[in-house]
MMTF fields as JSON, N, C-alpha, C and O atoms, coordinates in Angstrom:
{
  "mmtfVersion": "1.0.0",
  "mmtfProducer": "UNKNOWN",
  "numBonds": 255,
  "numAtoms": 256,
  "numGroups": 64,
  "numChains": 1,
  "numModels": 1,
  "chainsPerModel": [1],
  "groupsPerChain": [64],
  "chainIdList": ["A"],
  "bondAtomList": [4, 2, 8, 6, 12, 10, 16, 14, 20, 18, 24, 22, 28, 26, 32, 30, 36, 34, 40, 38, 44, 42, 48, 46, 52, 50, 56, 54, 60, 58, 64, 62, 68, 66, 72, 70, 76, 74, 80, 78, 84, 82, 88, 86, 92, 90, 96, 94, 100, 98, 104, 102, 108, 106, 112, 110, 116, 114, 120, 118, 124, 122, 128, 126, 132, 130, 136, 134, 140, 138, 144, 142, 148, 146, 152, 150, 156, 154, 160, 158, 164, 162, 168, 166, 172, 170, 176, 174, 180, 178, 184, 182, 188, 186, 192, 190, 196, 194, 200, 198, 204, 202, 208, 206, 212, 210, 216, 214, 220, 218, 224, 222, 228, 226, 232, 230, 236, 234, 240, 238, 244, 242, 248, 246, 252, 250],
  "bondOrderList": [1, 1, 1, 1, 1, 1, 1, 1, 1, 1, 1, 1, 1, 1, 1, 1, 1, 1, 1, 1, 1, 1, 1, 1, 1, 1, 1, 1, 1, 1, 1, 1, 1, 1, 1, 1, 1, 1, 1, 1, 1, 1, 1, 1, 1, 1, 1, 1, 1, 1, 1, 1, 1, 1, 1, 1, 1, 1, 1, 1, 1, 1, 1],
  "groupList": [{"groupName": "MET", "atomNameList": ["N", "CA", "C", "O"], "elementList": ["N", "C", "C", "O"], "formalChargeList": [0, 0, 0, 0], "bondAtomList": [1, 0, 2, 1, 3, 2], "bondOrderList": [1, 1, 2], "singleLetterCode": "M", "chemCompType": "L-PEPTIDE LINKING"}, {"groupName": "SER", "atomNameList": ["N", "CA", "C", "O"], "elementList": ["N", "C", "C", "O"], "formalChargeList": [0, 0, 0, 0], "bondAtomList": [1, 0, 2, 1, 3, 2], "bondOrderList": [1, 1, 2], "singleLetterCode": "S", "chemCompType": "L-PEPTIDE LINKING"}, {"groupName": "ASP", "atomNameList": ["N", "CA", "C", "O"], "elementList": ["N", "C", "C", "O"], "formalChargeList": [0, 0, 0, 0], "bondAtomList": [1, 0, 2, 1, 3, 2], "bondOrderList": [1, 1, 2], "singleLetterCode": "D", "chemCompType": "L-PEPTIDE LINKING"}, {"groupName": "LEU", "atomNameList": ["N", "CA", "C", "O"], "elementList": ["N", "C", "C", "O"], "formalChargeList": [0, 0, 0, 0], "bondAtomList": [1, 0, 2, 1, 3, 2], "bondOrderList": [1, 1, 2], "singleLetterCode": "L", "chemCompType": "L-PEPTIDE LINKING"}, {"groupName": "ASN", "atomNameList": ["N", "CA", "C", "O"], "elementList": ["N", "C", "C", "O"], "formalChargeList": [0, 0, 0, 0], "bondAtomList": [1, 0, 2, 1, 3, 2], "bondOrderList": [1, 1, 2], "singleLetterCode": "N", "chemCompType": "L-PEPTIDE LINKING"}, {"groupName": "ARG", "atomNameList": ["N", "CA", "C", "O"], "elementList": ["N", "C", "C", "O"], "formalChargeList": [0, 0, 0, 0], "bondAtomList": [1, 0, 2, 1, 3, 2], "bondOrderList": [1, 1, 2], "singleLetterCode": "R", "chemCompType": "L-PEPTIDE LINKING"}, {"groupName": "VAL", "atomNameList": ["N", "CA", "C", "O"], "elementList": ["N", "C", "C", "O"], "formalChargeList": [0, 0, 0, 0], "bondAtomList": [1, 0, 2, 1, 3, 2], "bondOrderList": [1, 1, 2], "singleLetterCode": "V", "chemCompType": "L-PEPTIDE LINKING"}, {"groupName": "GLN", "atomNameList": ["N", "CA", "C", "O"], "elementList": ["N", "C", "C", "O"], "formalChargeList": [0, 0, 0, 0], "bondAtomList": [1, 0, 2, 1, 3, 2], "bondOrderList": [1, 1, 2], "singleLetterCode": "Q", "chemCompType": "L-PEPTIDE LINKING"}, {"groupName": "GLU", "atomNameList": ["N", "CA", "C", "O"], "elementList": ["N", "C", "C", "O"], "formalChargeList": [0, 0, 0, 0], "bondAtomList": [1, 0, 2, 1, 3, 2], "bondOrderList": [1, 1, 2], "singleLetterCode": "E", "chemCompType": "L-PEPTIDE LINKING"}, {"groupName": "ILE", "atomNameList": ["N", "CA", "C", "O"], "elementList": ["N", "C", "C", "O"], "formalChargeList": [0, 0, 0, 0], "bondAtomList": [1, 0, 2, 1, 3, 2], "bondOrderList": [1, 1, 2], "singleLetterCode": "I", "chemCompType": "L-PEPTIDE LINKING"}, {"groupName": "LYS", "atomNameList": ["N", "CA", "C", "O"], "elementList": ["N", "C", "C", "O"], "formalChargeList": [0, 0, 0, 0], "bondAtomList": [1, 0, 2, 1, 3, 2], "bondOrderList": [1, 1, 2], "singleLetterCode": "K", "chemCompType": "L-PEPTIDE LINKING"}, {"groupName": "GLY", "atomNameList": ["N", "CA", "C", "O"], "elementList": ["N", "C", "C", "O"], "formalChargeList": [0, 0, 0, 0], "bondAtomList": [1, 0, 2, 1, 3, 2], "bondOrderList": [1, 1, 2], "singleLetterCode": "G", "chemCompType": "PEPTIDE LINKING"}, {"groupName": "TRP", "atomNameList": ["N", "CA", "C", "O"], "elementList": ["N", "C", "C", "O"], "formalChargeList": [0, 0, 0, 0], "bondAtomList": [1, 0, 2, 1, 3, 2], "bondOrderList": [1, 1, 2], "singleLetterCode": "W", "chemCompType": "L-PEPTIDE LINKING"}, {"groupName": "ALA", "atomNameList": ["N", "CA", "C", "O"], "elementList": ["N", "C", "C", "O"], "formalChargeList": [0, 0, 0, 0], "bondAtomList": [1, 0, 2, 1, 3, 2], "bondOrderList": [1, 1, 2], "singleLetterCode": "A", "chemCompType": "L-PEPTIDE LINKING"}, {"groupName": "THR", "atomNameList": ["N", "CA", "C", "O"], "elementList": ["N", "C", "C", "O"], "formalChargeList": [0, 0, 0, 0], "bondAtomList": [1, 0, 2, 1, 3, 2], "bondOrderList": [1, 1, 2], "singleLetterCode": "T", "chemCompType": "L-PEPTIDE LINKING"}, {"groupName": "PHE", "atomNameList": ["N", "CA", "C", "O"], "elementList": ["N", "C", "C", "O"], "formalChargeList": [0, 0, 0, 0], "bondAtomList": [1, 0, 2, 1, 3, 2], "bondOrderList": [1, 1, 2], "singleLetterCode": "F", "chemCompType": "L-PEPTIDE LINKING"}, {"groupName": "PRO", "atomNameList": ["N", "CA", "C", "O"], "elementList": ["N", "C", "C", "O"], "formalChargeList": [0, 0, 0, 0], "bondAtomList": [1, 0, 2, 1, 3, 2], "bondOrderList": [1, 1, 2], "singleLetterCode": "P", "chemCompType": "L-PEPTIDE LINKING"}],
  "groupTypeList": [0, 1, 2, 2, 2, 3, 4, 5, 6, 7, 5, 8, 9, 2, 8, 7, 3, 8, 10, 0, 5, 9, 11, 12, 6, 5, 3, 13, 14, 13, 2, 15, 2, 16, 8, 8, 5, 10, 10, 9, 5, 8, 5, 9, 9, 1, 4, 8, 2, 7, 3, 0, 6, 1, 3, 8, 5, 10, 12, 13, 3, 5, 5, 4],
  "groupIdList": [1, 2, 3, 4, 5, 6, 7, 8, 9, 10, 11, 12, 13, 14, 15, 16, 17, 18, 19, 20, 21, 22, 23, 24, 25, 26, 27, 28, 29, 30, 31, 32, 33, 34, 35, 36, 37, 38, 39, 40, 41, 42, 43, 44, 45, 46, 47, 48, 49, 50, 51, 52, 53, 54, 55, 56, 57, 58, 59, 60, 61, 62, 63, 64],
  "secStructList": [7, 7, 2, 2, 2, 2, 2, 2, 2, 2, 2, 2, 2, 2, 2, 2, 2, 2, 2, 2, 2, 2, 2, 2, 2, 2, 2, 2, 2, 1, 7, 7, 7, 2, 2, 2, 2, 2, 2, 2, 2, 2, 2, 2, 2, 2, 2, 2, 2, 2, 2, 2, 2, 2, 2, 2, 2, 2, 2, 2, 2, 2, 2, 7],
  "xCoordList": [-40.334, -38.924, -38.597, -38.848, -38.055, -37.68, -36.202, -35.347, -35.928, -34.522, -33.736, -32.562, -34.392, -33.715, -33.334, -32.236, -34.249, -33.953, -32.801, -31.896, -32.838, -31.75, -30.418, -29.39, -30.43, -29.201, -28.649, -27.438, -29.536, -29.122, -28.485, -27.424, -29.134, -28.596, -27.264, -26.34, -27.16, -25.897, -24.773, -23.633, -25.083, -24.071, -23.621, -22.433, -24.575, -24.233, -23.303, -22.319, -23.623, -22.803, -21.404, -20.415, -21.321, -20.021, -19.201, -17.992, -19.864, -19.173, -18.635, -17.505, -19.445, -18.995, -17.811, -16.848, -17.878, -16.768, -15.491, -14.404, -15.618, -14.449, -13.859, -12.639, -14.72, -14.23, -13.492, -12.449, -14.016, -13.359, -12.019, -11.023, -11.992, -10.748, -9.682, -8.532, -10.065, -9.125, -8.598, -7.403, -9.482, -9.047, -8.039, -7.023, -8.321, -7.394, -6.067, -5.013, -6.102, -4.86, -4.041, -2.822, -4.696, -3.986, -3.291, -2.123, -4.018, -3.427, -2.255, -1.276, -2.36, -1.334, -0.089, 0.977, -0.2, 0.908, 1.556, 2.518, 1.062, 1.645, 1.783, 1.032, 2.748, 2.919, 2.071, 2.167, 1.248, 0.435, 0.672, 1.011, 0.491, 0.571, -0.67, -1.658, -0.622, -1.736, -3.093, -4.115, -3.097, -4.355, -4.956, -6.159, -4.128, -4.613, -5.046, -6.054, -4.317, -4.722, -6.091, -6.927, -6.306, -7.607, -8.724, -9.797, -8.488, -9.493, -9.811, -10.973, -8.777, -8.985, -9.789, -10.728, -9.43, -10.147, -11.604, -12.495, -11.858, -13.233, -14.041, -15.227, -13.41, -14.103, -14.422, -15.492, -13.488, -13.73, -14.924, -15.798, -14.959, -16.074, -17.39, -18.407, -17.378, -18.578, -19.034, -20.228, -18.082, -18.414, -18.968, -19.867, -18.435, -18.956, -20.409, -21.244, -20.706, -22.077, -23.009, -24.108, -22.569, -23.38, -23.556, -24.616, -22.509, -22.588, -23.686, -24.471, -23.752, -24.78, -26.182, -27.099, -26.354, -27.653, -28.037, -29.174, -27.093, -27.362, -27.634, -28.53, -26.881, -27.117, -28.495, -29.187, -28.898, -30.224, -31.317, -32.332, -31.122, -32.093, -32.158, -33.241, -30.988, -30.942, -31.693, -32.496, -31.434, -32.098, -33.606, -34.382, -34.021, -35.452, -36.095, -37.201, -35.403, -35.93, -36.066, -37.041, -35.114, -35.172, -36.317, -36.931, -36.609, -37.709, -39.038, -39.969, -39.127, -40.409, -40.433, -41.409],
  "yCoordList": [-58.914, -58.659, -59.012, -60.128, -58.079, -58.281, -58.651, -58.046, -59.649, -60.024, -58.868, -58.674, -58.098, -56.941, -55.919, -55.364, -55.665, -54.714, -55.205, -54.441, -56.473, -57.038, -56.985, -56.665, -57.294, -57.246, -55.827, -55.619, -54.857, -53.455, -53.02, -52.396, -53.351, -52.979, -53.688, -53.094, -54.949, -55.673, -55.03, -54.973, -54.549, -53.839, -52.564, -52.242, -51.838, -50.641, -51.004, -50.312, -52.084, -52.547, -52.884, -52.473, -53.627, -54.004, -52.773, -52.728, -51.776, -50.545, -49.796, -49.31, -49.704, -49.021, -49.745, -49.11, -51.066, -51.844, -51.635, -51.525, -51.581, -51.367, -49.973, -49.816, -48.966, -47.608, -47.554, -46.908, -48.22, -48.246, -48.969, -48.513, -50.089, -50.843, -49.981, -49.951, -49.287, -48.425, -47.331, -47.034, -46.735, -45.705, -46.227, -45.583, -47.397, -47.976, -48.35, -48.157, -48.881, -49.222, -47.956, -47.959, -46.895, -45.627, -45.175, -44.788, -45.224, -44.798, -45.684, -45.209, -46.953, -47.904, -47.895, -48.319, -47.426, -47.604, -46.318, -46.376, -45.168, -43.918, -42.92, -42.955, -42.045, -40.979, -39.786, -39.284, -39.352, -38.161, -37.213, -37.635, -35.936, -34.994, -35.189, -35.774, -34.707, -34.932, -34.465, -35.106, -33.372, -32.857, -33.835, -34.096, -34.373, -35.322, -36.627, -37.206, -37.102, -38.316, -38.131, -39.035, -36.942, -36.649, -36.688, -37.228, -36.127, -36.134, -37.561, -37.915, -38.364, -39.764, -40.497, -41.224, -40.312, -40.976, -40.517, -41.329, -39.235, -38.727, -39.366, -39.646, -39.597, -40.284, -41.727, -42.243, -42.37, -43.742, -43.762, -44.623, -42.829, -42.754, -42.51, -43.117, -41.64, -41.378, -42.648, -42.945, -43.391, -44.646, -45.666, -46.436, -45.676, -46.576, -46.221, -47.11, -44.927, -44.495, -44.934, -45.426, -44.757, -45.174, -46.689, -47.195, -47.402, -48.856, -49.28, -50.174, -48.663, -49.022, -48.747, -49.533, -47.649, -47.341, -48.442, -48.913, -48.841, -49.895, -51.23, -51.963, -51.558, -52.813, -52.827, -53.845, -51.715, -51.644, -51.811, -52.454, -51.237, -51.432, -52.895, -53.432, -53.547, -54.949, -55.791, -56.65, -55.545, -56.319, -56.089, -57.017, -54.849, -54.544, -55.279, -55.804, -55.314, -56.028, -57.521, -58.152, -58.066, -59.5, -59.811, -60.874, -58.877, -59.093, -59.086, -59.786, -58.292, -58.163, -59.164, -59.25],
  "zCoordList": [-32.21, -32.436, -33.882, -34.335, -34.57, -35.957, -36.052, -35.404, -36.869, -37.083, -37.691, -37.376, -38.568, -39.172, -38.115, -38.149, -37.165, -36.097, -35.235, -34.899, -34.882, -34.074, -34.809, -34.212, -36.09, -36.89, -36.972, -36.889, -37.135, -37.219, -35.901, -35.895, -34.788, -33.481, -33.233, -32.676, -33.644, -33.46, -34.265, -33.802, -35.46, -36.26, -35.538, -35.526, -34.933, -34.169, -33.005, -32.748, -32.314, -31.193, -31.679, -31.072, -32.763, -33.312, -33.704, -33.475, -34.295, -34.692, -33.477, -33.495, -32.418, -31.211, -30.584, -30.152, -30.533, -29.983, -30.793, -30.226, -32.1, -32.953, -32.732, -32.672, -32.61, -32.348, -31.018, -30.917, -30.005, -28.702, -28.8, -28.238, -29.507, -29.667, -30.341, -29.903, -31.396, -32.116, -31.193, -31.197, -30.405, -29.479, -28.47, -28.207, -27.905, -26.93, -27.572, -26.966, -28.789, -29.478, -29.738, -29.57, -30.141, -30.358, -29.092, -29.12, -27.966, -26.701, -26.298, -25.723, -26.6, -26.159, -27.035, -26.588, -28.259, -29.198, -29.686, -30.452, -29.269, -29.76, -28.611, -27.636, -28.754, -27.771, -28.18, -29.299, -27.253, -27.47, -26.306, -25.2, -26.574, -25.47, -24.588, -25.032, -23.363, -22.438, -22.975, -22.73, -23.692, -24.253, -25.264, -25.234, -26.153, -27.16, -26.501, -26.907, -25.501, -24.769, -24.138, -24.151, -23.584, -22.964, -24.008, -23.74, -25.182, -26.25, -26.698, -26.895, -26.854, -27.267, -26.207, -26.531, -24.951, -23.854, -23.805, -23.552, -24.043, -24.06, -25.186, -25.013, -26.336, -27.437, -27.054, -27.379, -26.363, -25.913, -24.95, -25.061, -24.025, -23.067, -23.794, -23.456, -24.774, -25.566, -26.286, -26.337, -26.839, -27.508, -26.519, -26.859, -25.296, -24.272, -23.944, -23.777, -23.852, -23.584, -24.708, -24.454, -25.943, -27.094, -27.117, -27.485, -26.722, -26.656, -25.692, -26.008, -24.535, -23.56, -24.093, -23.857, -24.803, -25.409, -26.397, -26.402, -27.22, -28.209, -27.528, -27.948, -26.489, -25.77, -25.129, -25.169, -24.543, -23.933, -24.981, -24.716, -26.171, -27.26, -27.666, -27.897, -27.753, -28.119, -27.094, -27.46, -25.816, -24.766, -24.791, -24.563, -25.07, -25.149, -26.324, -26.203, -27.452, -28.617, -28.318, -28.726, -27.626, -27.299, -26.344, -26.432, -25.422, -24.492, -25.202, -24.804, -26.257, -26.98, -28.05, -28.794]
}
């Protein structure tokens, strides 16, 4: 396990979490039409999927 690899994956995780936070804040603080709300929510879901991929990579690196 390389510290550089772990640091890189952690940065990816942090970025995904920030993107999700921004999406949720947008939904909570502004009025959007239903179509735009759906698009924002789909981006959040996509970020959640990417987050899981990054977390699984992190856990795999820690095991090795």
